[in-house]
C-alpha positions, 0 to 999 in steps of 0.5 A: 981169891975168895969164891961166891956162892949161893943157892936156895933150898927145897923149902925156900931157906937161902944160902949165901957164902963168901968162901976163902980157904986161906981163912982160919975161921968160919963165921955163919949166922941166920938172918931173918926178916923179922923187926920191928917194923913188921910188928902191929902194935899188939906185936910190938917188941916180938921180934926182940922178945923172941931173940931172947927166947932162942937161947932158952932151950929147945926140944933137943937142948936145954937153955944150959946145953945151948950156952954150954955148947956155945962155949965149947965151940970156943969161938964168939956167938950173940944175936941182935934185933933191928927195925928190919931183922933179927940176926943169930951169929957165931965164928968158929975154927972151920973144924967146928963148922958141922957142930955150929950149924947144928947148934944154931939151926936147932936154936931156931926151934925154940921150945917156947916155954911158958915158964920161960916166957914168964921169966924172960918177960921180967928180963925185958921189962928191966931192960926197957927200963934200964934205957929209960933211965939213960936220957939220950937213948930215950931222946933217940927213940922218940926222935924216931917215932916223931920223925917217922911215926909211932909204927913201921920204921918209928916203932920202938924195938923193945916195945913198950913196957905196956906191949910186953906186959900184954904179951902171951906165949901163945901169941909169940908161937903164932907170931914165930910161926909166921915170921920164921919161915924158911923162905923168910930167913937166909943163912949167910956164911964166911971164912973157910967154909965148906959150902957142899957140906953146909947146904946138904947138912942145913938141907936135912936140919930144917925139913921140919921148918916146912911146917911153919905158916905164912898165914897172917895170925888171926889172933891180932888186931890190925893197927888203927892209925887214928890211935897211938900205941899203948905207952907212946907219946909224940911231944917232940920234948922229952921231959925227965925229973932230975936230969942235969943235962939236955939233950937235942937229937936231930934227923936229917936226909941222907944220901940215897944208896940208889943215887948214882954218883955224879 
């Protein structure tokens, strides 16, 4: 039967696992409490931008090394950003657990070089432009902004072209230090996991994370609730030239997970 184990390391990082020795694989992921709802107007898109930068190399590994080692492990790995979290995960054979933990943990100490920052800025601007050419996606974003407001849950995960163009590498480093603190993260694992080995290895690998600060960056100005973020409009009608179809997106109430069944 599966066994559930959890512990908190000395630096505040929580480690949780659902262990099943009958499994043929081991899956691990770092869950970071950093999403678009945590950002200010000046930080808009930074959580997602940082997700890209985690694959661009560290002090120990180049970007090519990161991708090569992921391929050599022969498993599956990816990352994603939402309104509430950024997640980095992979699945491998149990015998590669230590190698995967070493790689994923190192990736979460990215170099964040100025050169890679500028390269990836262009990639993200192209990503934003791509989605703007897909009317249902733009309509969904606008419906979220109208329903929740342009901040909090209504803030765009990708940010806007305006916020990404105004971003700097130094501001990204400040945001990274504030959000990628060990006490703001969870390492989750499932499958055929050596839990004691995992805890011991991660405790050693994350010692340097203690230097990350939870002090809010003074370089970012607080949002003015009386204004709209750059690049944002709240018109419920989204007009797109040359569009041959119309789309209707509606948001309604759903059942609350805190409401007990009667």
